[in-house]
VOLUM-806700 format. One record per residue (C-alpha): x, y negated, z negated; residue number from 1. Coordinates in steps of 0.05 Angstrom, whole numbers. Layout:
residues N
<u = X; v = Y; w = Z; lovex = NUM> $
...
***
This chain:
residues 481
<u = 8; v = -5; w = 2; lovex = 1> $
<u = 17; v = -71; w = 19; lovex = 2> $
<u = 31; v = -127; w = -35; lovex = 3> $
<u = 45; v = -202; w = -26; lovex = 4> $
<u = 109; v = -218; w = -61; lovex = 5> $
<u = 117; v = -296; w = -56; lovex = 6> $
<u = 117; v = -310; w = 16; lovex = 7> $
<u = 119; v = -241; w = 47; lovex = 8> $
<u = 82; v = -179; w = 37; lovex = 9> $
<u = 118; v = -128; w = 16; lovex = 10> $
<u = 112; v = -59; w = 59; lovex = 11> $
<u = 133; v = 11; w = 43; lovex = 12> $
<u = 182; v = 55; w = 91; lovex = 13> $
<u = 124; v = 100; w = 125; lovex = 14> $
<u = 78; v = 47; w = 131; lovex = 15> $
<u = 123; v = 3; w = 170; lovex = 16> $
<u = 120; v = 64; w = 229; lovex = 17> $
<u = 50; v = 50; w = 247; lovex = 18> $
<u = 67; v = -5; w = 293; lovex = 19> $
<u = 132; v = -25; w = 337; lovex = 20> $
<u = 168; v = -90; w = 333; lovex = 21> $
<u = 144; v = -109; w = 403; lovex = 22> $
<u = 76; v = -94; w = 391; lovex = 23> $
<u = 68; v = -139; w = 315; lovex = 24> $
<u = 98; v = -186; w = 340; lovex = 25> $
<u = 53; v = -195; w = 406; lovex = 26> $
<u = -8; v = -184; w = 365; lovex = 27> $
<u = 16; v = -220; w = 306; lovex = 28> $
<u = -6; v = -167; w = 259; lovex = 29> $
<u = 22; v = -126; w = 198; lovex = 30> $
<u = -3; v = -61; w = 170; lovex = 31> $
<u = -12; v = -56; w = 106; lovex = 32> $
<u = -46; v = 6; w = 78; lovex = 33> $
<u = -83; v = 63; w = 105; lovex = 34> $
<u = -152; v = 67; w = 53; lovex = 35> $
<u = -192; v = 134; w = 77; lovex = 36> $
<u = -199; v = 139; w = 161; lovex = 37> $
<u = -180; v = 69; w = 165; lovex = 38> $
<u = -120; v = 28; w = 167; lovex = 39> $
<u = -120; v = -45; w = 140; lovex = 40> $
<u = -74; v = -96; w = 180; lovex = 41> $
<u = -64; v = -166; w = 169; lovex = 42> $
<u = -68; v = -218; w = 225; lovex = 43> $
<u = -57; v = -289; w = 233; lovex = 44> $
<u = -119; v = -330; w = 235; lovex = 45> $
<u = -88; v = -376; w = 284; lovex = 46> $
<u = -96; v = -320; w = 330; lovex = 47> $
<u = -150; v = -276; w = 312; lovex = 48> $
<u = -205; v = -255; w = 361; lovex = 49> $
<u = -267; v = -203; w = 342; lovex = 50> $
<u = -242; v = -151; w = 395; lovex = 51> $
<u = -172; v = -153; w = 364; lovex = 52> $
<u = -195; v = -97; w = 325; lovex = 53> $
<u = -218; v = -60; w = 382; lovex = 54> $
<u = -160; v = -78; w = 421; lovex = 55> $
<u = -111; v = -42; w = 374; lovex = 56> $
<u = -150; v = 12; w = 351; lovex = 57> $
<u = -139; v = 29; w = 430; lovex = 58> $
<u = -75; v = 24; w = 432; lovex = 59> $
<u = -47; v = 55; w = 371; lovex = 60> $
<u = -105; v = 112; w = 371; lovex = 61> $
<u = -123; v = 100; w = 297; lovex = 62> $
<u = -184; v = 66; w = 262; lovex = 63> $
<u = -170; v = 1; w = 249; lovex = 64> $
<u = -192; v = -64; w = 195; lovex = 65> $
<u = -165; v = -131; w = 197; lovex = 66> $
<u = -162; v = -180; w = 149; lovex = 67> $
<u = -144; v = -261; w = 164; lovex = 68> $
<u = -75; v = -276; w = 132; lovex = 69> $
<u = -37; v = -355; w = 143; lovex = 70> $
<u = 8; v = -365; w = 196; lovex = 71> $
<u = 64; v = -367; w = 145; lovex = 72> $
<u = 59; v = -299; w = 109; lovex = 73> $
<u = 51; v = -263; w = 174; lovex = 74> $
<u = 115; v = -300; w = 206; lovex = 75> $
<u = 164; v = -278; w = 138; lovex = 76> $
<u = 138; v = -210; w = 135; lovex = 77> $
<u = 144; v = -208; w = 217; lovex = 78> $
<u = 221; v = -233; w = 205; lovex = 79> $
<u = 230; v = -186; w = 149; lovex = 80> $
<u = 209; v = -115; w = 171; lovex = 81> $
<u = 214; v = -126; w = 240; lovex = 82> $
<u = 270; v = -172; w = 259; lovex = 83> $
<u = 258; v = -161; w = 337; lovex = 84> $
<u = 242; v = -223; w = 367; lovex = 85> $
<u = 172; v = -231; w = 391; lovex = 86> $
<u = 203; v = -249; w = 464; lovex = 87> $
<u = 218; v = -174; w = 456; lovex = 88> $
<u = 295; v = -207; w = 479; lovex = 89> $
<u = 332; v = -165; w = 448; lovex = 90> $
<u = 400; v = -180; w = 464; lovex = 91> $
<u = 390; v = -256; w = 449; lovex = 92> $
<u = 368; v = -231; w = 375; lovex = 93> $
<u = 425; v = -189; w = 365; lovex = 94> $
<u = 468; v = -250; w = 381; lovex = 95> $
<u = 425; v = -300; w = 339; lovex = 96> $
<u = 433; v = -244; w = 286; lovex = 97> $
<u = 506; v = -245; w = 277; lovex = 98> $
<u = 514; v = -320; w = 288; lovex = 99> $
<u = 472; v = -316; w = 225; lovex = 100> $
<u = 488; v = -246; w = 183; lovex = 101> $
<u = 525; v = -294; w = 134; lovex = 102> $
<u = 470; v = -322; w = 121; lovex = 103> $
<u = 433; v = -258; w = 113; lovex = 104> $
<u = 481; v = -216; w = 74; lovex = 105> $
<u = 482; v = -280; w = 17; lovex = 106> $
<u = 406; v = -273; w = 20; lovex = 107> $
<u = 406; v = -202; w = 6; lovex = 108> $
<u = 457; v = -205; w = -56; lovex = 109> $
<u = 418; v = -273; w = -77; lovex = 110> $
<u = 353; v = -231; w = -75; lovex = 111> $
<u = 386; v = -172; w = -116; lovex = 112> $
<u = 418; v = -221; w = -175; lovex = 113> $
<u = 343; v = -258; w = -185; lovex = 114> $
<u = 301; v = -199; w = -187; lovex = 115> $
<u = 367; v = -158; w = -235; lovex = 116> $
<u = 386; v = -99; w = -185; lovex = 117> $
<u = 441; v = -60; w = -195; lovex = 118> $
<u = 467; v = -39; w = -128; lovex = 119> $
<u = 445; v = -58; w = -62; lovex = 120> $
<u = 441; v = 2; w = 0; lovex = 121> $
<u = 458; v = -15; w = 66; lovex = 122> $
<u = 443; v = 48; w = 107; lovex = 123> $
<u = 437; v = 71; w = 182; lovex = 124> $
<u = 392; v = 130; w = 215; lovex = 125> $
<u = 386; v = 153; w = 295; lovex = 126> $
<u = 324; v = 100; w = 296; lovex = 127> $
<u = 332; v = 53; w = 248; lovex = 128> $
<u = 367; v = 20; w = 186; lovex = 129> $
<u = 343; v = -11; w = 118; lovex = 130> $
<u = 369; v = -40; w = 54; lovex = 131> $
<u = 344; v = -12; w = -7; lovex = 132> $
<u = 356; v = -40; w = -87; lovex = 133> $
<u = 363; v = -6; w = -142; lovex = 134> $
<u = 314; v = -35; w = -192; lovex = 135> $
<u = 312; v = -11; w = -266; lovex = 136> $
<u = 342; v = 55; w = -240; lovex = 137> $
<u = 296; v = 68; w = -171; lovex = 138> $
<u = 319; v = 47; w = -93; lovex = 139> $
<u = 260; v = 13; w = -68; lovex = 140> $
<u = 258; v = -9; w = 2; lovex = 141> $
<u = 272; v = -86; w = 22; lovex = 142> $
<u = 289; v = -94; w = 99; lovex = 143> $
<u = 274; v = -59; w = 158; lovex = 144> $
<u = 336; v = -84; w = 211; lovex = 145> $
<u = 351; v = -56; w = 275; lovex = 146> $
<u = 412; v = -26; w = 310; lovex = 147> $
<u = 432; v = -79; w = 344; lovex = 148> $
<u = 430; v = -128; w = 280; lovex = 149> $
<u = 477; v = -77; w = 233; lovex = 150> $
<u = 542; v = -75; w = 262; lovex = 151> $
<u = 549; v = -145; w = 241; lovex = 152> $
<u = 517; v = -130; w = 174; lovex = 153> $
<u = 570; v = -92; w = 157; lovex = 154> $
<u = 631; v = -135; w = 187; lovex = 155> $
<u = 612; v = -188; w = 154; lovex = 156> $
<u = 609; v = -148; w = 92; lovex = 157> $
<u = 685; v = -120; w = 101; lovex = 158> $
<u = 705; v = -194; w = 118; lovex = 159> $
<u = 683; v = -215; w = 43; lovex = 160> $
<u = 719; v = -153; w = 22; lovex = 161> $
<u = 780; v = -162; w = 50; lovex = 162> $
<u = 779; v = -83; w = 91; lovex = 163> $
<u = 795; v = -71; w = 151; lovex = 164> $
<u = 738; v = -77; w = 202; lovex = 165> $
<u = 769; v = -35; w = 260; lovex = 166> $
<u = 775; v = 21; w = 202; lovex = 167> $
<u = 703; v = 58; w = 216; lovex = 168> $
<u = 734; v = 139; w = 203; lovex = 169> $
<u = 751; v = 132; w = 134; lovex = 170> $
<u = 719; v = 108; w = 66; lovex = 171> $
<u = 747; v = 39; w = 43; lovex = 172> $
<u = 727; v = 4; w = -21; lovex = 173> $
<u = 736; v = -77; w = -41; lovex = 174> $
<u = 707; v = -130; w = -72; lovex = 175> $
<u = 676; v = -189; w = -65; lovex = 176> $
<u = 677; v = -251; w = -115; lovex = 177> $
<u = 608; v = -284; w = -105; lovex = 178> $
<u = 601; v = -350; w = -123; lovex = 179> $
<u = 543; v = -394; w = -92; lovex = 180> $
<u = 493; v = -443; w = -115; lovex = 181> $
<u = 423; v = -418; w = -145; lovex = 182> $
<u = 456; v = -339; w = -156; lovex = 183> $
<u = 509; v = -357; w = -201; lovex = 184> $
<u = 587; v = -327; w = -200; lovex = 185> $
<u = 596; v = -255; w = -205; lovex = 186> $
<u = 636; v = -201; w = -180; lovex = 187> $
<u = 619; v = -146; w = -129; lovex = 188> $
<u = 646; v = -77; w = -116; lovex = 189> $
<u = 637; v = -55; w = -49; lovex = 190> $
<u = 635; v = 22; w = -24; lovex = 191> $
<u = 642; v = 38; w = 49; lovex = 192> $
<u = 626; v = 105; w = 78; lovex = 193> $
<u = 620; v = 136; w = 155; lovex = 194> $
<u = 568; v = 181; w = 160; lovex = 195> $
<u = 531; v = 215; w = 216; lovex = 196> $
<u = 501; v = 150; w = 257; lovex = 197> $
<u = 543; v = 102; w = 229; lovex = 198> $
<u = 577; v = 71; w = 167; lovex = 199> $
<u = 531; v = 68; w = 98; lovex = 200> $
<u = 548; v = 0; w = 53; lovex = 201> $
<u = 543; v = 14; w = -24; lovex = 202> $
<u = 550; v = -60; w = -51; lovex = 203> $
<u = 551; v = -56; w = -137; lovex = 204> $
<u = 540; v = -121; w = -178; lovex = 205> $
<u = 582; v = -133; w = -234; lovex = 206> $
<u = 548; v = -189; w = -287; lovex = 207> $
<u = 608; v = -233; w = -316; lovex = 208> $
<u = 551; v = -256; w = -369; lovex = 209> $
<u = 549; v = -219; w = -434; lovex = 210> $
<u = 509; v = -278; w = -467; lovex = 211> $
<u = 445; v = -244; w = -459; lovex = 212> $
<u = 474; v = -162; w = -488; lovex = 213> $
<u = 446; v = -167; w = -564; lovex = 214> $
<u = 467; v = -92; w = -604; lovex = 215> $
<u = 397; v = -116; w = -642; lovex = 216> $
<u = 356; v = -104; w = -581; lovex = 217> $
<u = 380; v = -55; w = -539; lovex = 218> $
<u = 333; v = 0; w = -569; lovex = 219> $
<u = 366; v = 31; w = -635; lovex = 220> $
<u = 313; v = 47; w = -688; lovex = 221> $
<u = 337; v = 18; w = -748; lovex = 222> $
<u = 360; v = 81; w = -786; lovex = 223> $
<u = 404; v = 97; w = -726; lovex = 224> $
<u = 434; v = 22; w = -725; lovex = 225> $
<u = 444; v = 27; w = -794; lovex = 226> $
<u = 484; v = 94; w = -784; lovex = 227> $
<u = 512; v = 64; w = -728; lovex = 228> $
<u = 542; v = 0; w = -754; lovex = 229> $
<u = 569; v = 34; w = -817; lovex = 230> $
<u = 618; v = 77; w = -752; lovex = 231> $
<u = 642; v = 10; w = -722; lovex = 232> $
<u = 654; v = -36; w = -783; lovex = 233> $
<u = 697; v = 13; w = -808; lovex = 234> $
<u = 775; v = -14; w = -803; lovex = 235> $
<u = 796; v = 58; w = -768; lovex = 236> $
<u = 771; v = 118; w = -738; lovex = 237> $
<u = 735; v = 130; w = -674; lovex = 238> $
<u = 658; v = 117; w = -643; lovex = 239> $
<u = 642; v = 148; w = -581; lovex = 240> $
<u = 583; v = 140; w = -543; lovex = 241> $
<u = 561; v = 199; w = -484; lovex = 242> $
<u = 515; v = 207; w = -439; lovex = 243> $
<u = 515; v = 213; w = -356; lovex = 244> $
<u = 534; v = 156; w = -312; lovex = 245> $
<u = 489; v = 97; w = -312; lovex = 246> $
<u = 460; v = 111; w = -371; lovex = 247> $
<u = 470; v = 49; w = -403; lovex = 248> $
<u = 546; v = 58; w = -447; lovex = 249> $
<u = 584; v = 7; w = -430; lovex = 250> $
<u = 530; v = -46; w = -439; lovex = 251> $
<u = 524; v = -10; w = -519; lovex = 252> $
<u = 606; v = -15; w = -526; lovex = 253> $
<u = 601; v = -89; w = -502; lovex = 254> $
<u = 541; v = -109; w = -547; lovex = 255> $
<u = 582; v = -73; w = -602; lovex = 256> $
<u = 645; v = -114; w = -586; lovex = 257> $
<u = 619; v = -184; w = -583; lovex = 258> $
<u = 592; v = -158; w = -651; lovex = 259> $
<u = 659; v = -148; w = -673; lovex = 260> $
<u = 696; v = -200; w = -641; lovex = 261> $
<u = 717; v = -262; w = -699; lovex = 262> $
<u = 782; v = -294; w = -699; lovex = 263> $
<u = 817; v = -251; w = -744; lovex = 264> $
<u = 814; v = -184; w = -697; lovex = 265> $
<u = 857; v = -168; w = -647; lovex = 266> $
<u = 811; v = -139; w = -593; lovex = 267> $
<u = 839; v = -100; w = -538; lovex = 268> $
<u = 798; v = -59; w = -473; lovex = 269> $
<u = 825; v = -16; w = -415; lovex = 270> $
<u = 772; v = -15; w = -371; lovex = 271> $
<u = 746; v = 10; w = -302; lovex = 272> $
<u = 713; v = -38; w = -278; lovex = 273> $
<u = 712; v = -102; w = -324; lovex = 274> $
<u = 634; v = -110; w = -316; lovex = 275> $
<u = 628; v = -171; w = -367; lovex = 276> $
<u = 690; v = -222; w = -382; lovex = 277> $
<u = 674; v = -222; w = -466; lovex = 278> $
<u = 723; v = -302; w = -493; lovex = 279> $
<u = 764; v = -274; w = -550; lovex = 280> $
<u = 775; v = -203; w = -521; lovex = 281> $
<u = 832; v = -176; w = -489; lovex = 282> $
<u = 814; v = -140; w = -424; lovex = 283> $
<u = 857; v = -97; w = -376; lovex = 284> $
<u = 831; v = -74; w = -313; lovex = 285> $
<u = 851; v = 0; w = -304; lovex = 286> $
<u = 899; v = 3; w = -231; lovex = 287> $
<u = 907; v = 82; w = -220; lovex = 288> $
<u = 953; v = 69; w = -165; lovex = 289> $
<u = 1007; v = 39; w = -202; lovex = 290> $
<u = 1004; v = 79; w = -252; lovex = 291> $
<u = 962; v = 37; w = -302; lovex = 292> $
<u = 915; v = 83; w = -329; lovex = 293> $
<u = 876; v = 95; w = -395; lovex = 294> $
<u = 942; v = 136; w = -427; lovex = 295> $
<u = 997; v = 95; w = -410; lovex = 296> $
<u = 951; v = 29; w = -431; lovex = 297> $
<u = 943; v = 53; w = -495; lovex = 298> $
<u = 1011; v = 68; w = -503; lovex = 299> $
<u = 1025; v = 2; w = -492; lovex = 300> $
<u = 963; v = -27; w = -532; lovex = 301> $
<u = 1000; v = -6; w = -599; lovex = 302> $
<u = 1052; v = -58; w = -590; lovex = 303> $
<u = 1005; v = -106; w = -582; lovex = 304> $
<u = 985; v = -106; w = -659; lovex = 305> $
<u = 911; v = -89; w = -649; lovex = 306> $
<u = 852; v = -81; w = -693; lovex = 307> $
<u = 797; v = -50; w = -637; lovex = 308> $
<u = 807; v = -21; w = -573; lovex = 309> $
<u = 762; v = -7; w = -523; lovex = 310> $
<u = 774; v = 44; w = -473; lovex = 311> $
<u = 725; v = 59; w = -421; lovex = 312> $
<u = 721; v = 136; w = -423; lovex = 313> $
<u = 760; v = 194; w = -444; lovex = 314> $
<u = 764; v = 226; w = -373; lovex = 315> $
<u = 823; v = 280; w = -395; lovex = 316> $
<u = 864; v = 308; w = -448; lovex = 317> $
<u = 917; v = 258; w = -446; lovex = 318> $
<u = 874; v = 196; w = -465; lovex = 319> $
<u = 834; v = 241; w = -513; lovex = 320> $
<u = 902; v = 245; w = -554; lovex = 321> $
<u = 923; v = 186; w = -546; lovex = 322> $
<u = 857; v = 160; w = -571; lovex = 323> $
<u = 867; v = 199; w = -628; lovex = 324> $
<u = 929; v = 178; w = -646; lovex = 325> $
<u = 908; v = 114; w = -640; lovex = 326> $
<u = 849; v = 113; w = -689; lovex = 327> $
<u = 906; v = 162; w = -743; lovex = 328> $
<u = 943; v = 99; w = -735; lovex = 329> $
<u = 897; v = 55; w = -772; lovex = 330> $
<u = 860; v = 22; w = -710; lovex = 331> $
<u = 786; v = 25; w = -699; lovex = 332> $
<u = 780; v = 63; w = -622; lovex = 333> $
<u = 714; v = 57; w = -584; lovex = 334> $
<u = 705; v = 94; w = -527; lovex = 335> $
<u = 651; v = 139; w = -481; lovex = 336> $
<u = 648; v = 212; w = -461; lovex = 337> $
<u = 612; v = 251; w = -417; lovex = 338> $
<u = 570; v = 304; w = -457; lovex = 339> $
<u = 508; v = 327; w = -460; lovex = 340> $
<u = 484; v = 309; w = -531; lovex = 341> $
<u = 517; v = 269; w = -590; lovex = 342> $
<u = 546; v = 329; w = -627; lovex = 343> $
<u = 564; v = 370; w = -555; lovex = 344> $
<u = 616; v = 308; w = -559; lovex = 345> $
<u = 658; v = 353; w = -613; lovex = 346> $
<u = 667; v = 414; w = -577; lovex = 347> $
<u = 682; v = 369; w = -515; lovex = 348> $
<u = 741; v = 346; w = -553; lovex = 349> $
<u = 758; v = 414; w = -576; lovex = 350> $
<u = 749; v = 435; w = -506; lovex = 351> $
<u = 799; v = 378; w = -485; lovex = 352> $
<u = 847; v = 407; w = -536; lovex = 353> $
<u = 844; v = 366; w = -592; lovex = 354> $
<u = 861; v = 408; w = -657; lovex = 355> $
<u = 783; v = 411; w = -697; lovex = 356> $
<u = 816; v = 378; w = -758; lovex = 357> $
<u = 842; v = 311; w = -728; lovex = 358> $
<u = 761; v = 308; w = -701; lovex = 359> $
<u = 749; v = 323; w = -757; lovex = 360> $
<u = 790; v = 265; w = -789; lovex = 361> $
<u = 781; v = 212; w = -739; lovex = 362> $
<u = 714; v = 217; w = -715; lovex = 363> $
<u = 656; v = 172; w = -747; lovex = 364> $
<u = 601; v = 172; w = -700; lovex = 365> $
<u = 582; v = 202; w = -645; lovex = 366> $
<u = 527; v = 171; w = -602; lovex = 367> $
<u = 493; v = 202; w = -542; lovex = 368> $
<u = 443; v = 158; w = -500; lovex = 369> $
<u = 394; v = 154; w = -439; lovex = 370> $
<u = 361; v = 101; w = -402; lovex = 371> $
<u = 272; v = 105; w = -400; lovex = 372> $
<u = 247; v = 58; w = -356; lovex = 373> $
<u = 188; v = 24; w = -381; lovex = 374> $
<u = 119; v = 18; w = -347; lovex = 375> $
<u = 99; v = -46; w = -318; lovex = 376> $
<u = 41; v = -75; w = -365; lovex = 377> $
<u = 1; v = -104; w = -309; lovex = 378> $
<u = -14; v = -41; w = -276; lovex = 379> $
<u = -16; v = 22; w = -324; lovex = 380> $
<u = -74; v = 62; w = -335; lovex = 381> $
<u = -90; v = 123; w = -389; lovex = 382> $
<u = -115; v = 178; w = -377; lovex = 383> $
<u = -129; v = 242; w = -418; lovex = 384> $
<u = -70; v = 288; w = -446; lovex = 385> $
<u = -67; v = 364; w = -421; lovex = 386> $
<u = -24; v = 424; w = -430; lovex = 387> $
<u = -5; v = 426; w = -359; lovex = 388> $
<u = 28; v = 346; w = -374; lovex = 389> $
<u = 89; v = 381; w = -422; lovex = 390> $
<u = 151; v = 423; w = -401; lovex = 391> $
<u = 124; v = 508; w = -406; lovex = 392> $
<u = 162; v = 520; w = -479; lovex = 393> $
<u = 161; v = 450; w = -505; lovex = 394> $
<u = 117; v = 446; w = -564; lovex = 395> $
<u = 95; v = 369; w = -574; lovex = 396> $
<u = 127; v = 334; w = -639; lovex = 397> $
<u = 58; v = 309; w = -651; lovex = 398> $
<u = -21; v = 313; w = -625; lovex = 399> $
<u = -31; v = 259; w = -568; lovex = 400> $
<u = -94; v = 252; w = -531; lovex = 401> $
<u = -78; v = 209; w = -480; lovex = 402> $
<u = -24; v = 182; w = -446; lovex = 403> $
<u = -11; v = 121; w = -388; lovex = 404> $
<u = 8; v = 129; w = -319; lovex = 405> $
<u = 50; v = 93; w = -267; lovex = 406> $
<u = 8; v = 58; w = -211; lovex = 407> $
<u = 54; v = -2; w = -180; lovex = 408> $
<u = 34; v = -77; w = -165; lovex = 409> $
<u = 69; v = -132; w = -146; lovex = 410> $
<u = 102; v = -152; w = -205; lovex = 411> $
<u = 139; v = -80; w = -211; lovex = 412> $
<u = 156; v = -79; w = -134; lovex = 413> $
<u = 109; v = -32; w = -127; lovex = 414> $
<u = 148; v = 26; w = -169; lovex = 415> $
<u = 102; v = 28; w = -235; lovex = 416> $
<u = 162; v = 6; w = -277; lovex = 417> $
<u = 189; v = -57; w = -299; lovex = 418> $
<u = 256; v = -62; w = -341; lovex = 419> $
<u = 283; v = -5; w = -387; lovex = 420> $
<u = 305; v = 7; w = -452; lovex = 421> $
<u = 354; v = 54; w = -487; lovex = 422> $
<u = 337; v = 116; w = -528; lovex = 423> $
<u = 392; v = 141; w = -580; lovex = 424> $
<u = 417; v = 189; w = -619; lovex = 425> $
<u = 462; v = 186; w = -674; lovex = 426> $
<u = 515; v = 226; w = -716; lovex = 427> $
<u = 546; v = 189; w = -768; lovex = 428> $
<u = 599; v = 248; w = -789; lovex = 429> $
<u = 595; v = 263; w = -866; lovex = 430> $
<u = 637; v = 305; w = -905; lovex = 431> $
<u = 586; v = 366; w = -888; lovex = 432> $
<u = 596; v = 362; w = -819; lovex = 433> $
<u = 664; v = 339; w = -822; lovex = 434> $
<u = 679; v = 410; w = -853; lovex = 435> $
<u = 638; v = 448; w = -807; lovex = 436> $
<u = 672; v = 409; w = -749; lovex = 437> $
<u = 749; v = 441; w = -783; lovex = 438> $
<u = 721; v = 510; w = -790; lovex = 439> $
<u = 693; v = 507; w = -725; lovex = 440> $
<u = 630; v = 519; w = -743; lovex = 441> $
<u = 590; v = 474; w = -689; lovex = 442> $
<u = 521; v = 511; w = -688; lovex = 443> $
<u = 486; v = 456; w = -737; lovex = 444> $
<u = 425; v = 437; w = -708; lovex = 445> $
<u = 386; v = 458; w = -772; lovex = 446> $
<u = 435; v = 408; w = -816; lovex = 447> $
<u = 426; v = 360; w = -775; lovex = 448> $
<u = 344; v = 368; w = -775; lovex = 449> $
<u = 359; v = 371; w = -862; lovex = 450> $
<u = 404; v = 304; w = -850; lovex = 451> $
<u = 339; v = 278; w = -808; lovex = 452> $
<u = 387; v = 265; w = -748; lovex = 453> $
<u = 327; v = 243; w = -694; lovex = 454> $
<u = 350; v = 277; w = -628; lovex = 455> $
<u = 350; v = 240; w = -557; lovex = 456> $
<u = 277; v = 278; w = -540; lovex = 457> $
<u = 248; v = 258; w = -608; lovex = 458> $
<u = 272; v = 183; w = -587; lovex = 459> $
<u = 243; v = 191; w = -521; lovex = 460> $
<u = 175; v = 220; w = -544; lovex = 461> $
<u = 167; v = 162; w = -599; lovex = 462> $
<u = 163; v = 111; w = -531; lovex = 463> $
<u = 121; v = 168; w = -488; lovex = 464> $
<u = 78; v = 173; w = -548; lovex = 465> $
<u = 68; v = 93; w = -554; lovex = 466> $
<u = 47; v = 86; w = -483; lovex = 467> $
<u = 107; v = 51; w = -465; lovex = 468> $
<u = 139; v = 103; w = -419; lovex = 469> $
<u = 108; v = 161; w = -372; lovex = 470> $
<u = 114; v = 234; w = -382; lovex = 471> $
<u = 152; v = 228; w = -318; lovex = 472> $
<u = 211; v = 191; w = -358; lovex = 473> $
<u = 210; v = 236; w = -409; lovex = 474> $
<u = 209; v = 306; w = -380; lovex = 475> $
<u = 282; v = 322; w = -368; lovex = 476> $
<u = 299; v = 299; w = -447; lovex = 477> $
<u = 248; v = 354; w = -461; lovex = 478> $
<u = 267; v = 404; w = -418; lovex = 479> $
<u = 342; v = 406; w = -437; lovex = 480> $
<u = 341; v = 380; w = -508; lovex = 481> $
***
């Protein structure tokens, strides 16, 4: 279904294919949605006439219902989704696009920044090309381009990110330092990949603005936040945050650094990439190609008289060993690691060759987190809960009679969701748990329950129960945990 978004109509990919660009421009119409046997089209009010629907039905072989709309709305939508000129002069359009590709690229980046998109995907297929933006973790199609327009856009991206425009056979990585009035100043990480029908570009927007990051607004429950802060306020030891890529681990670390940052502490970080810049913190960009990796940089940090060290990620045994040694010598080490649960972090460190007694001695707190999309409050609707809603082997923590379902509207770019919230699992390592680690006793599920530790699935279920999210979002956590 199409929805108006300021000065154009938001169209889905399957709807766009109903009519060709030449036909759309000739009749000044745009397909919007299918309602039963009829297709709804918007038509420019200036050219509407009574016989137009009959003419379109004969041409397209479908039943057509027309609604009049103002000229600017139709024109802007045609320019966005059917970027061939109304005069059918394709070569002329391609040349015109080359001349304004700079402005069009800046328009795409500016829009992505404005709607808080994390990534821009620019892709080409056999017959068409498209631009998608990742909004709240989901890719949403925003533009459709012709095959003639696509190469100039890719070349402009390569030029802006200092890549070789002649190299089309190998992947390339670059960086754009973007600074435009109205969009602000930020960095963009660029990846170009050769595919079957041409090169695909992905632009990752890295915000330098950390002013809105607040540890108290990330999603911690009151009890989990108390346990987490107890771990990070110790003068030494390790605090590790686990989760898959894109689960918000780095944002939690930056919020923690903001909380701990003051004139009495020397805080140093090694990151890949540096996503936010924080005044008063010494941040180092990882450069593997010249030997500047996590392990070697940690050794140098120890000669910099640090109080707190943040390591972007513990990836290998060398980095894990150096992080442990650093925390043993009176420093607080914050880092991330890839595991499925907070307790799984312990076995992961042991698998990397760290003796259990060292893990027990140094680990203050282990955290796991995920990002859950929140329902759009403008379009969500209520349904009754049935047994089929939950995973087969999952027993609901509490009885729930109703739940909310995502619908989609203009406010949420037709996704049904708007915004995300982190859910956490926080395990403070006390003497009893440390003793279990020393003895390699990792089967502590019952003990954690006795201590009142809430799992990821329990915290996610609460969001579902409160009507903030859907079972679709919570389902993966209920299966795995």
